C-alpha positions in Angstrom: 15.0 -30.6 16.0 13.1 -30.4 12.6 10.4 -27.8 13.1 8.8 -28.6 9.8 8.4 -32.2 10.9 6.8 -31.0 14.2 4.1 -29.0 12.3 3.5 -31.8 9.8 2.9 -34.4 12.5 0.7 -32.0 14.5 -1.5 -31.4 11.5 -1.7 -35.1 10.7 -2.6 -35.8 14.3 -5.5 -33.3 14.3 -6.8 -34.6 11.0 -6.7 -38.2 12.5 -8.5 -37.2 15.6 -11.1 -35.2 13.8 -12.1 -38.1 11.7 -12.3 -40.8 14.3 -14.2 -41.8 17.4 -12.0 -42.3 20.4 -11.5 -41.6 24.0 -8.3 -40.4 25.6 -8.0 -41.5 29.2 -5.8 -39.7 31.8 -2.4 -41.4 32.1 -1.2 -42.0 35.6 1.9 -40.0 36.5 2.7 -39.3 32.8 2.4 -36.2 30.6 2.3 -38.2 27.4 -0.6 -38.1 24.9 -1.1 -41.6 23.6 -3.6 -42.0 20.8 -2.1 -44.3 18.2 1.2 -46.2 17.9 2.1 -43.9 15.0 2.1 -40.9 17.3 3.2 -42.4 20.6 6.9 -41.9 19.8 6.5 -38.8 17.6 8.0 -35.4 18.2 4.6 -34.2 19.3 4.6 -36.7 22.2 8.1 -35.7 23.1 7.3 -32.1 23.2 4.3 -32.7 25.4 6.3 -34.9 27.6 9.1 -32.4 28.1 6.7 -29.7 29.1 5.1 -31.7 31.8 1.6 -31.0 30.5 -1.3 -33.3 31.4 -3.9 -33.4 28.7 -7.3 -34.9 29.4 -9.7 -34.9 26.4 -12.9 -36.8 26.0 -14.2 -37.0 22.4 -17.8 -37.5 21.3 -19.0 -37.4 17.8 -21.0 -34.2 18.3 -18.1 -32.3 19.9 -15.6 -32.1 17.1 -15.4 -28.3 17.2 -14.5 -28.3 20.9 -12.0 -31.0 20.2 -10.2 -28.9 17.6 -10.1 -26.0 20.0 -8.6 -28.1 22.8 -6.1 -29.7 20.4 -5.1 -26.3 19.0 -4.5 -25.0 22.5 -2.2 -28.1 23.2 -0.4 -27.4 19.9 0.2 -23.8 20.8 1.6 -24.8 24.2 3.9 -27.3 22.5 5.0 -24.7 20.0 6.0 -22.2 22.6 7.8 -24.9 24.6 9.8 -25.6 21.4 10.6 -21.9 21.0 11.6 -21.7 24.6 14.0 -24.6 24.2 15.4 -23.1 21.0 16.0 -19.8 22.8 18.1 -21.5 25.5 20.5 -22.9 22.9 23.9 -21.2 22.8 24.3 -18.5 20.2 27.4 -17.5 18.3 29.2 -14.7 20.2 29.9 -11.5 18.4 33.5 -10.1 18.8 33.6 -6.7 20.6 33.4 -3.7 18.3 31.8 -5.6 15.5 28.2 -5.0 14.6 27.1 -7.4 11.8 24.5 -5.9 9.4 23.3 -6.3 5.9 24.4 -3.5 3.6 23.3 -2.9 0.0 26.3 -3.2 -2.3 27.7 0.0 -3.8 26.8 -1.1 -7.4 23.1 -1.6 -6.5 21.0 1.4 -7.1 17.5 0.7 -6.0 14.6 2.4 -7.8 11.1 3.5 -7.0 8.8 0.4 -6.9 11.6 -2.2 -6.4 10.6 -5.0 -4.2 12.9 -5.9 -1.3 12.4 -9.3 0.4 14.0 -10.4 3.6 14.3 -13.6 5.6 13.3 -12.8 9.1 14.3 -14.1 12.6 11.0 -13.8 14.4 8.5 -16.6 15.3 6.1 -15.1 12.7 8.8 -15.3 10.1 9.4 -19.0 10.8 5.7 -19.7 10.5 5.6 -18.0 7.0 8.7 -20.0 5.9 7.1 -23.2 7.0 3.8 -22.4 5.3 5.5 -21.2 2.0 7.7 -24.0 0.8 8.6 -22.2 -2.4 10.4 -19.1 -1.0 13.5 -18.4 1.0 11.9 -15.1 2.3 9.3 -14.3 4.9 8.5 -10.6 4.3 8.5 -8.0 1.6 8.4 -4.2 1.2 8.5 -1.7 -1.6 11.2 0.9 -2.3 10.1 4.5 -2.2 12.6 7.3 -3.1 12.1 10.5 -1.1 14.6 13.4 -1.3 17.0 11.1 -3.2 17.0 8.6 -0.3 15.6 5.1 -0.6 13.0 4.0 2.0 11.1 0.8 2.5 7.3 0.9 2.9 5.9 -2.3 4.4 3.1 -3.7 6.5 4.2 -5.7 9.5 2.8 -6.5 13.0 4.1 -4.4 15.9 7.9 -4.9 16.3 10.1 -4.5 19.3 7.4 -3.5 21.8 5.7 -1.0 19.5 2.0 -0.5 20.2 0.9 0.7 16.7 0.5 -1.6 13.7 0.4 1.1 11.0 2.1 0.6 7.6 5.7 1.7 8.2 8.3 3.6 6.2 11.9 3.2 7.2 15.4 3.3 5.9 16.8 0.3 4.1 19.4 -0.4 6.8 16.7 -0.4 9.4 14.6 -2.8 7.3 17.6 -5.1 7.0 18.9 -4.7 10.6 20.6 -7.7 12.2 17.6 -8.4 14.5 15.1 -8.5 11.6 16.9 -10.1 8.7 19.4 -12.8 7.8 19.4 -12.3 4.1 17.6 -10.3 1.4 16.8 -10.0 -2.3 15.7 -7.2 -4.6 13.3 -7.7 -7.5 12.3 -5.2 -10.2 9.7 -5.0 -13.0 10.9 -5.3 -16.5 12.4 -2.1 -18.0 9.4 -1.5 -20.2 7.2 -1.3 -17.1 9.3 1.2 -15.1 6.5 3.8 -14.9 4.1 1.2 -13.4 6.7 0.5 -10.7 6.9 4.2 -9.8 3.1 4.4 -9.6 3.0 1.3 -7.3 5.5 3.1 -5.0 3.2 6.2 -4.9 0.3 4.0 -4.0 2.2 2.4 -1.1 3.3 5.8 0.1 -0.3 7.0 0.1 -1.3 4.0 2.2 1.5 5.0 4.6 0.3 8.6 4.9 -3.2 7.4 5.5 -2.0 5.2 8.4 -3.5 2.0 7.1 -3.2 -0.8 9.6 -1.6 -4.2 9.3 -4.4 -6.7 8.5 -4.4 -9.3 11.3 -7.4 -11.0 9.7 -5.6 -11.6 6.4 -8.7 -10.5 4.5 -8.1 -9.6 0.9 -11.4 -7.8 0.7 -10.3 -5.1 3.1 -8.4 -2.1 1.5 -7.7 -0.1 4.6 -6.0 -3.0 6.4 -3.3 -4.7 4.5 -0.7 -7.4 5.3 2.7 -7.3 3.7 2.2 -9.2 0.5 -1.3 -7.8 0.1 0.0 -4.2 0.2 2.5 -5.1 -2.6 -0.1 -6.9 -4.7 -2.7 -4.0 -4.5 0.0 -1.4 -5.1 1.0 -3.0 -8.4 -2.6 -3.9 -9.3 -3.7 -0.3 -8.8 -0.8 0.7 -11.1 -1.9 -1.7 -13.8 -0.1 -5.0 -13.3 -1.3 -8.1 -11.5 1.9 -9.6 -10.1 0.0 -12.4 -8.2 -2.4 -13.6 -10.9 -4.4 -15.8 -8.5 -1.4 -17.6 -7.1 -3.0 -17.8 -3.7 -2.0 -20.4 -1.1 -4.6 -22.4 0.9 -3.4 -22.1 4.5 -5.0 -24.8 6.7 -3.2 -24.3 10.0 -5.2 -26.2 12.7 -8.5 -24.1 13.0 -7.4 -21.5 10.4 -8.5 -21.8 6.8 -7.5 -18.9 4.5 -6.4 -18.1 1.0 -3.3 -16.0 1.4 -0.7 -14.3 -0.8 2.7 -15.7 0.2 6.1 -14.2 -0.8 6.5 -16.9 -3.5 3.2 -15.7 -5.0 5.0 -12.5 -5.9 8.5 -13.8 -6.6 7.1 -16.2 -9.2 5.6 -13.4 -11.3 6.7 -13.3 -14.9 6.8 -9.5 -14.7 9.6 -9.5 -12.1 13.4 -10.1 -12.4 16.0 -10.6 -9.7 18.3 -7.7 -9.4 20.4 -8.8 -6.4 20.4 -11.4 -3.6 23.0 -12.1 -0.8 
């Protein structure tokens, strides 16, 4: 099932409903939302149908906000139904004694300030990938060398049952563990800017020590709460290089309307070069 098509149809549907005057009447013994012939046989209708959800919505011209809230709720239910179906699909078995993991090649020596991108497996990662059509990666961290060992400093929502959402510092192998990543890439500033990269790493390390939180509001005006790409952008900007240069993405996801720094906003920087990708 094409997830991208699902989200595209859902967004088109909400835009259609928000600009029209109509009334949805309950359907007898059916859990199918019928609005227009265009949508009657869409993936959206199929998802609602397979989840056995009855939706009863009455629309009036002065109730558009409530309509969007109700529709967004229906969309979220449909999305989680889709995820549940996906999770029931058979997965490839792993032979006994083999633990697949992503390992940095021996000839790759990461440096302070290098950026390491990964393509994640989580629901959040899939949403990022759907929203950012110009990147193969959903998350990014910055390399920090401590006691001659490379670590990744990054900002991420709580993982694996964790309660805290502080900026994290962890080993490269943990950052690229099999349950978090399917592929990765390392980018680096041009050789003439190597000192700036080191300062950016120090800025990120300072944010880690101060226990800054992950920014669930995705607010670029907040400096003590940072989401993943925001941390990288502000680390390099503080060091003297703007690697985003206003390449912000307008994210209009149902009732959400934000300008966000996506992974591609950083990867497309003229100051960065690809060092390695798998």
